[in-house]
C-alpha positions in Angstrom: -10.6 -15.6 -49.7 -9.7 -13.3 -46.7 -12.3 -11.5 -44.6 -12.5 -7.8 -45.4 -14.2 -7.0 -42.1 -17.0 -5.3 -44.0 -19.6 -6.2 -41.3 -22.3 -7.4 -43.8 -22.3 -10.9 -42.4 -23.1 -9.5 -39.0 -26.1 -7.5 -40.2 -27.8 -9.0 -43.2 -28.5 -12.7 -42.2 -30.5 -13.8 -39.3 -28.4 -15.5 -36.7 -30.4 -18.0 -34.5 -27.6 -18.5 -32.0 -27.7 -14.8 -31.2 -31.5 -14.4 -31.7 -30.6 -11.7 -34.3 -33.3 -11.0 -36.9 -32.7 -10.7 -40.6 -31.3 -7.3 -41.7 -30.7 -6.1 -38.1 -27.3 -5.2 -36.8 -25.8 -7.7 -34.4 -25.6 -6.1 -31.0 -22.0 -7.3 -30.7 -20.8 -5.5 -33.9 -18.8 -2.5 -33.0 -18.9 0.9 -34.9 -15.6 -0.3 -36.5 -17.5 -3.5 -37.8 -15.5 -5.8 -35.5 -17.0 -8.4 -33.1 -17.0 -7.3 -29.5 -17.4 -10.9 -28.3 -15.0 -12.4 -30.9 -13.4 -14.8 -28.4 -16.8 -16.0 -27.2 -18.8 -15.8 -30.5 -21.1 -18.7 -31.3 -20.0 -21.6 -33.5 -22.0 -20.3 -36.5 -19.9 -17.1 -36.5 -16.7 -19.1 -35.9 -17.3 -21.4 -38.9 -18.3 -18.6 -41.3 -15.8 -18.4 -44.2 -15.8 -15.4 -46.7 -16.8 -16.6 -50.1 -17.9 -15.3 -53.5 -20.9 -13.6 -51.9 -18.5 -11.2 -50.3 -17.2 -10.1 -53.8 -20.8 -9.8 -55.1 -21.9 -7.4 -52.4 -18.9 -5.2 -52.4 -19.9 -1.6 -51.9 -18.7 1.6 -50.2 -20.9 1.5 -47.2 -22.2 -1.2 -44.9 -25.8 -0.3 -45.7 -25.2 -0.7 -49.4 -23.5 -4.1 -48.8 -26.4 -5.3 -46.6 -28.9 -4.2 -49.2 -27.0 -6.0 -51.9 -26.9 -9.2 -49.8 -30.6 -9.1 -49.0 -31.4 -8.5 -52.7 -29.1 -11.3 -53.8 -31.1 -13.8 -51.7 -34.5 -12.3 -52.3 -34.8 -11.2 -48.7 -35.2 -7.4 -49.0 -39.0 -7.3 -48.4 -38.8 -9.6 -45.3 -35.9 -7.6 -43.9 -37.8 -4.3 -44.5 -40.9 -5.8 -42.7 -38.7 -6.7 -39.8 -37.2 -3.2 -39.6 -40.7 -1.6 -39.9 -42.0 -3.6 -36.9 -38.8 -3.0 -34.9 -38.4 -6.6 -34.0 -35.8 -7.0 -31.2 -35.4 -10.7 -31.7 -35.4 -13.3 -34.4 -38.1 -15.2 -32.5 -40.3 -12.1 -32.5 -39.7 -11.5 -36.2 -40.6 -15.1 -37.1 -43.5 -15.1 -34.7 -42.2 -18.1 -32.8 -41.9 -18.9 -29.1 -38.6 -19.1 -27.3 
C-alpha cells in the first residue's frame, strides 16, 4: 500500500522518539501534511509502513482521520484528556520524568 500523505500517523499516535503526545500534531508536520524533517526523521517514522489502518480511517479531513484512528484503538478518551490539559510532551502527558 502506498502512503496517501494524509498526516494521521503524525497526529494520532504518540511518538516517544519525538516526545509527541497521543492525539497531538507533530511539530514537524507542515500545513500540507508533509514532514519538515523528513531526511532527519527518527527511525520509528522511517520504518512506518502504510497498512489496512490507513484504509479504515479514510475521511475527508485530517481531524476526522485522527478521530477514527483514536476510536479504532480505543484511545479517544485518553487523547481528549491530553488535549484538555494541553500537554506539551509525551512525558508530561504520561506523568513520567525525562
